[in-house]
Steps between C-alpha positions, in 0.01 A plus 500: 500500500624174361370309200282262704318791668438662162365176355268441794368855474422462130350157564267648763398778262433248225294282730293795619430627150412152375241457775329822398508399136349158576206655685444767235512247217262262678248772575520646148456155348204429725338834427532490122426128479192537716370798306552316172316191622219712647451681171495174303274308737284783639576418862606846617660539763525141626784369284696819560472451875579128475801551276637778723470276806656207317790706369550669837526157660747386235708814557512446876601135451779603262624766742506240780703265279751771412536605863548139616776457244667825608481405868648158424791660312564739789498215752744298287729802472489549878595134553806548279616795709 
């Protein structure tokens, strides 16, 4: 295994773990933010649901952006070879 193979393996592992972290952070932020707002405004469970959906959408958009960037880098690397 050469150095480039090792780097690409670690890069793939980093990308995979970052995608999971992005989704977990978005959902946790939406959950706790929604619960907080519901408790302050007395709108249970509507702001919780809305914030979860909003944060889930933001997480999916961020994952799409990261994957587009990764695909672009792979295509550029393939063109070089």
